[in-house]
PATORNU-873660 format. One line per 2 residues: number of its first residue (from 1); for each residue x, y, z of N, C-alpha, C. Coordinates in steps of 0.2 Angstrom, whole numbers, plus 5000, padded with zeros to 4 digits. Each point is the difference from the previous one (the first is absolute). Layout:
NUM> X Y Z X Y Z X Y Z | ...
//
This chain:
1> 5004 4994 5000 4996 5006 5000 5004 5006 5000 | 5006 5000 4997 5005 5005 5001 4998 5006 4995
3> 4995 4999 4996 4998 5005 4995 4994 5004 5003 | 4997 4998 5005 4995 5004 5003 5002 5004 5006
5> 4996 5005 5002 5001 5004 5006 4998 4995 5006 | 5005 5000 5005 4999 4996 5006 5001 5003 5006
7> 4997 4998 5005 5001 5002 5007 5000 4995 5005 | 5005 5000 5005 5000 4995 5005 4999 5002 5006
9> 4995 4997 5004 4998 5002 5007 5005 4996 5004 | 5005 5004 5002 5006 4997 5004 4998 4999 5007
11> 4996 4995 5001 4998 4999 5007 5006 4998 5005 | 5005 4997 4998 5006 4999 5004 5006 5003 4998
13> 5000 5004 4995 5006 5003 4997 5004 4995 4997 | 4998 4995 4997 5004 4994 4997 5003 5002 4993
15> 5006 5002 5000 5003 5003 4994 5001 4994 4995 | 5000 4994 5002 5001 4995 4995 4994 4999 4995
17> 4994 5001 5003 4994 5000 4996 5000 5007 4995 | 5002 5005 5003 5000 5006 4997 5005 5000 4994
19> 5006 4997 5001 5005 4999 4995 4997 4996 4994 | 4996 4995 5001 4997 4996 4995 4994 5004 4996
21> 4996 5003 5004 4994 5003 4997 5002 5007 4997 | 5005 5003 5002 5001 5007 4998 4995 5005 5000
23> 4997 5001 5006 4994 5004 5001 5002 5008 4999 | 4995 5004 4999 5001 5007 5000 4999 5003 5007
25> 4996 4997 5005 4998 5002 5006 5001 4995 5005 | 5001 5002 5006 5000 4995 5006 4997 5004 5006
27> 4995 4996 5004 4997 5003 5005 5001 4996 5006 | 5002 5003 5006 5000 4997 5006 5000 5006 5006
29> 4997 4998 5005 4999 5005 5006 5007 5000 5004 | 5004 4995 4999 5006 5000 5004 5006 5003 4997
31> 5003 5005 5003 5006 5003 4997 5006 4995 5000 | 5000 4996 5004 5005 4995 5001 5000 4995 4994
33> 4994 4998 4998 4999 4995 4994 5002 5004 4994 | 4998 5006 4999 5001 5004 4994 5008 5001 4999
35> 5003 5001 5006 5007 5001 5000 5004 4994 4998 | 4997 4994 5002 5003 4994 4998 4999 4999 4993
37> 4995 5002 4997 4999 4999 4993 5005 5005 4996 | 5001 5006 5002 5005 5004 4997 5007 4997 5000
39> 5002 4997 5006 5006 4996 5001 5001 4995 4995 | 4995 4996 4999 5000 4994 4995 5000 5002 4993
41> 4996 5005 4998 4999 5001 4993 5005 5005 4997 | 5002 5005 5005 5005 5005 4997 4997 5004 4995
43> 5003 5001 4994 4997 5004 4995 4994 4998 4997 | 4998 4993 5001 4994 4998 4997 4994 5001 5005
45> 5001 5004 5005 4995 5001 5005 4994 5004 4997 | 4994 4998 5001 4994 5003 4997 4998 5006 5004
47> 4996 5004 4999 4997 5006 5004 4997 4996 5006 | 5002 5002 5006 4997 4997 5006 4996 5005 5004
49> 4994 4997 5002 4995 5004 5003 4999 4997 5007 | 5001 5004 5005 4999 4998 5007 4993 5002 5002
51> 4995 4995 4998 4993 5001 5001 4997 4994 5003 | 4994 5000 5002 4996 4994 5002 4997 4997 4994
53> 4999 4993 5000 4997 4997 4995 4992 5002 4999 | 4997 5003 5005 4993 5001 5000 4999 5007 4996
55> 5005 5004 5000 4998 5007 4996 5006 5003 4996 | 5005 4996 4998 5005 5002 4996 4997 5002 4993
57> 5004 5005 4998 4998 5003 4993 5006 5000 4996 | 5000 4997 4994 5005 4999 4995 5000 5007 4995
59> 5006 5001 4998 5000 5006 4995 4996 4999 4994 | 4999 4993 4998 4996 4998 4994 4997 4993 5002
61> 4995 4998 4997 4996 4994 5001 5005 4994 4998 | 5000 4995 5004 5004 4994 4999 4997 4995 4995
63> 5004 4997 4996 4997 4994 4996 5001 4994 5004 | 5005 4999 5004 5002 4994 5004 5002 5002 5007
65> 4997 4997 5005 5002 5001 5007 5001 4993 5003 | 5006 4999 5003 5001 4994 5003 5002 5001 5008
67> 4996 4996 5004 5001 5001 5007 5003 4993 5002 | 5007 5000 5002 5003 4993 5001 5000 4998 5007
69> 5001 4993 5000 5003 4997 5006 4996 5001 5006 | 4993 4999 5000 4996 5000 5006 4999 5008 5002
71> 5001 5005 4996 4999 5007 5002 4993 5001 5003 | 4995 4997 4996 4993 5002 5003 4998 4996 5006
73> 5004 4995 5002 4999 4997 5007 5002 5004 5006 | 5003 5006 4998 5002 5005 5006 4995 5005 5000
75> 4995 5000 4996 4995 5005 5000 4994 4998 5004 | 4998 5004 5005 4995 4998 5005 4993 4999 4996
77> 4996 4996 5002 4994 4998 4997 4995 5006 4998 | 5000 5005 5004 4996 5006 4999 5002 5005 4994
79> 5007 4998 4998 5003 5005 4995 5000 4996 4993 | 4999 4994 5000 5001 4996 4994 4996 5002 4994
81> 4993 5002 5001 4996 5002 4995 5003 5007 4997 | 5002 5004 5005 5003 5007 4997 5006 4999 4996
83> 5004 4995 5002 5006 4999 4996 4998 4997 4993 | 4995 4995 4999 4998 4998 4994 4997 5005 4996
85> 4996 5005 5003 4997 5005 4996 5005 5005 4998 | 5005 5002 5004 5005 5005 4998 5004 4997 4994
87> 5002 4994 5001 5004 4997 4994 4996 5000 4994 | 4993 4999 5000 4996 5000 4995 5000 5007 4997
89> 4999 5005 5004 5000 5007 4998 5006 5002 4997 | 5006 4998 5002 5006 5001 4997 5003 4996 4994
91> 4995 4996 4997 5001 4996 4995 4996 5002 4993 | 5004 4999 4995 4996 5002 4993 4995 4995 4999
93> 4995 5001 4996 4995 4995 4998 5004 4995 4996 | 4999 4994 5001 5003 4994 4997 5007 4998 5004
95> 5002 5004 5005 5006 4999 5003 4999 4994 5005 | 5006 4998 5003 5000 4994 5004 5002 5001 5007
97> 4998 4996 5005 5002 5001 5007 5002 4992 5002 | 5006 4999 5001 5003 4993 5002 5002 5000 5007
99> 4999 4995 5004 5002 5000 5007 5000 4993 5002 | 5004 4998 5005 5001 4993 5003 4999 5000 5007
101> 4998 4994 5003 5000 5000 5007 5000 4992 5002 | 5003 4999 5006 5000 4993 5002 4993 4997 5002
103> 4999 4994 5000 4994 4997 5002 5002 4995 5006 | 4997 5001 5005 5001 4996 5006 4994 4998 5003
105> 4999 4994 5001 4993 4997 5003 5000 5002 5008 | 4994 5000 5003 5000 5001 5007 5003 4994 5004
107> 5000 4994 4997 5003 4994 5003 5007 5001 5001 | 5003 5002 4994 5007 5001 5000 5003 5006 5005
109> 4996 5005 5000 5001 5006 5004 5000 4997 5007 | 4995 4996 5002 5000 4998 5007 5006 4996 5002
111> 5002 4996 4995 5006 4996 5001 5007 5004 5001 | 5000 5005 4996 5006 5004 5000 5000 5006 5004
113> 4994 5001 5003 5000 5007 5004 5005 5000 5006 | 5003 5006 4999 5005 5002 5005 5007 4995 5001
115> 5001 4997 4994 5006 4995 5000 5005 5003 4995 | 5006 5002 5003 5005 5002 4995 5002 4996 4995
117> 5001 5002 4994 5002 4996 4994 5006 5003 4997 | 5004 4996 4997 5006 5002 4996 4997 5003 4993
119> 5001 5007 4999 4998 5003 4994 5005 5000 4995 | 5007 5001 5002 5005 5001 4995 5007 4998 5003
121> 5004 4997 4996 5007 4999 5003 5005 5001 4995 | 5006 5003 5002 5006 5000 4996 5006 4998 5005
123> 5006 5000 4997 5005 4999 5005 5002 5006 5005 | 4997 5005 4998 5001 5006 5004 4994 5002 5005
125> 4994 4998 4998 4995 5002 5005 4994 4995 4999 | 4996 5000 5005 4994 4996 5001 4994 5004 5002
127> 4994 5000 4996 4994 5004 5002 4995 4995 5002 | 4997 5002 5006 4994 4996 5003 4994 5004 5000
129> 4995 4997 4999 4993 5004 5000 4995 4996 5004 | 4996 5004 5003 4995 4998 5004 4993 5003 4999
131> 4995 4996 4998 4993 5003 4998 4996 4998 5006 | 4997 5006 5003 4995 4999 5006 4993 5002 4998
133> 4995 4996 5001 4993 5003 4998 4998 5004 5006 | 4998 5006 4999 4997 5004 5005 4993 5000 5001
135> 4996 4999 4994 4993 5000 5000 4998 4995 4995 | 4997 4994 5002 4998 4995 4995 4995 5002 4996
137> 4995 5004 5002 4994 5002 4996 5002 5004 4994 | 5005 5004 5001 5002 5004 4994 5007 4998 4997
139> 5002 4995 5003 5007 4997 4998 5005 5005 5000 | 5000 5005 5005 5005 5004 5001 5006 4997 5004
141> 5006 5001 4997 5006 4997 5002 5005 5005 5002 | 5006 4998 5003 5006 5004 5001 5006 4996 4998
143> 5004 5003 4996 5006 4996 4998 5006 5003 5003 | 5004 4996 5004 5006 5002 5003 5006 4996 4997
145> 5005 5003 4999 5006 4997 4997 5006 5003 5004 | 5005 4996 4999 5007 5001 5002 5005 4998 4996
147> 5006 5003 5000 5005 4997 4995 5007 4999 5005 | 5003 4994 4999 5006 4998 5003 5006 5001 4995
149> 5004 5004 5002 5006 5001 4996 5006 4995 5003 | 5002 4996 4995 5005 4995 5002 5007 5001 4999
151> 5005 4997 5004 5007 5001 4998 5002 4994 4996 | 5007 5000 4999 5002 4995 4995 4999 4993 5002
153> 4999 4999 5007 4999 4993 5002 4992 4998 5001 | 4996 5005 4997 4993 4999 5001 4996 5002 5006
155> 5004 5003 5005 4997 5002 5006 4997 5007 5000 | 4995 5001 5004 4997 5006 5000 5004 5006 5003
157> 5002 5005 4996 5004 5005 5003 4995 5007 5002 | 4995 5000 4997 4995 5006 5001 4993 4998 4998
159> 4995 5002 5004 4993 4999 4998 4996 5006 5000 | 4996 5001 4994 4997 5006 4999 4992 4999 4999
161> 4996 5003 5004 4993 4999 5000 4997 5005 4995 | 4995 4998 4996 4996 5005 4996 4994 5002 5003
163> 4997 5006 4998 4994 5003 5003 4994 4995 4999 | 4996 4999 5004 4994 4995 4999 4996 5003 4994
165> 4997 4996 4996 4997 5002 4994 4993 4997 5000 | 4994 5004 4999 4994 4998 4999 4998 4996 4994
167> 4996 4995 5000 4999 4996 4994 4993 4997 5001 | 4996 4999 4994 4994 4997 5000 5000 4995 4995
169> 4997 4994 5002 5000 4994 4995 4993 5002 4996 | 5001 5000 4994 4994 5002 4996 4998 4994 4995
171> 4994 4998 5001 4998 4994 4996 4998 5002 4993 | 5001 4996 4995 4999 5002 4993 4993 5003 4998
173> 4995 4997 5004 4993 5003 4999 5000 5007 5002 | 5004 5002 5005 5000 5007 5002 5002 5004 4995
175> 5006 4998 4997 5003 5004 4994 4995 5000 4994 | 4996 4995 4999 4996 5000 4994 4994 5005 5001
177> 4997 5000 5007 4995 5005 5001 5003 5007 5000 | 5006 5001 5002 5002 5007 4999 5001 5002 4993
179> 5002 4996 4996 5001 5001 4993 4993 5002 4997 | 4995 4996 5001 4994 5001 4997 4996 5006 5003
181> 5000 5002 5006 4997 5006 5003 5003 5006 4998 | 5007 5000 4998 5003 5006 4998 5001 5001 4992
183> 4997 4995 4996 4999 5001 4993 5005 4996 4996 | 5004 4996 5003 5005 4997 4996 4998 4994 4996
185> 5002 4998 4994 4999 4994 4997 5005 4995 5002 | 4999 4994 5002 5005 4995 5002 5002 4996 4994
187> 5006 5001 4998 5003 4996 4994 5003 4993 5002 | 5004 5000 5006 5003 4994 5002 5001 5000 5007
189> 5000 4993 5003 5002 4999 5006 5004 4994 5000 | 5007 5000 5001 5004 4995 4999 5002 4997 5007
191> 5003 4994 5000 5002 4997 5007 5007 5000 5001 | 5004 5003 4995 5007 5001 5001 5003 5005 4996
193> 5006 5001 5000 5003 5005 4995 5002 4998 4993 | 4998 4993 4999 5001 4997 4993 4994 5000 4997
195> 4994 5003 5002 4994 5000 4997 4996 4993 5000 | 5002 4997 5006 4996 4994 5001 4993 5001 5003
197> 4996 4995 4999 4993 5001 5002 4999 5001 5008 | 4996 5004 5002 4999 5001 5007 4995 4994 5002
199> 5002 4997 5006 4997 4994 5002 4999 5001 5008 | 4997 4995 5003 4998 5000 5007 5007 4999 5004
201> 5005 4998 4997 5007 4999 5003 5005 5005 4999 | 4998 5005 4996 5005 5005 4998 5002 5005 5006
203> 5006 5001 5000 5002 5005 5006 5001 5007 4997 | 4999 5001 4994 5001 5007 4997 4994 5001 4996
205> 4997 5006 5000 4995 5003 4996 5003 5006 4996 | 5000 4999 4994 5003 5006 4995 4994 5002 4996
207> 4998 5006 5001 4994 5003 4996 5002 5005 4995 | 4996 5000 4994 5001 5005 4995 4993 5003 4999
209> 4999 5006 5001 4994 5004 4999 5000 5005 4994 | 4995 5001 4998 5000 5005 4994 4994 5005 5001
211> 5002 5007 4999 4995 5005 5000 4996 5000 4993 | 4993 5000 5001 4996 5000 4993 5002 5006 4996
//
């Protein structure tokens, strides 16, 4: 899609995605994440806007917006419809809105609730993450993480804790309803990043919506 005007909704400031998509704009409320984007992209950095997803305004309407890596899971339930409506308003007719989110069953959440898991490991560091369910009715969660920096023998020389992060587990039918009530046409729902079919066992939901 390099020939069309694109915009990337940089929910986590992921410069790897931006480097691939080559967007014209990036939106994030966090100045830290925007700065990380600048560091990763350098001269390829798009115009970055420090604004909220619910009411950001682009210099021109987008033809393609991408919200990556569970970004929408950090949006409180009462703000989700406003986000979908605002992206709709900032999109050209015929334009697309793509986003992804993990899929976790309640049974799996109850098994893994408050249990630290290994999220990432290299010879230099190890990252652990803990997901804690705060409210089962709304699937409100809190993500806590820490990183252990290792010496040459693999021993921990320093530990750093990250700030707690709010997270909501969103069922596919909730996203489907949001798309429908805000005017989007649903083009695709994939179950992985290789365009595989979405099934009851899928752990990823990847959506592509289009503005009529």
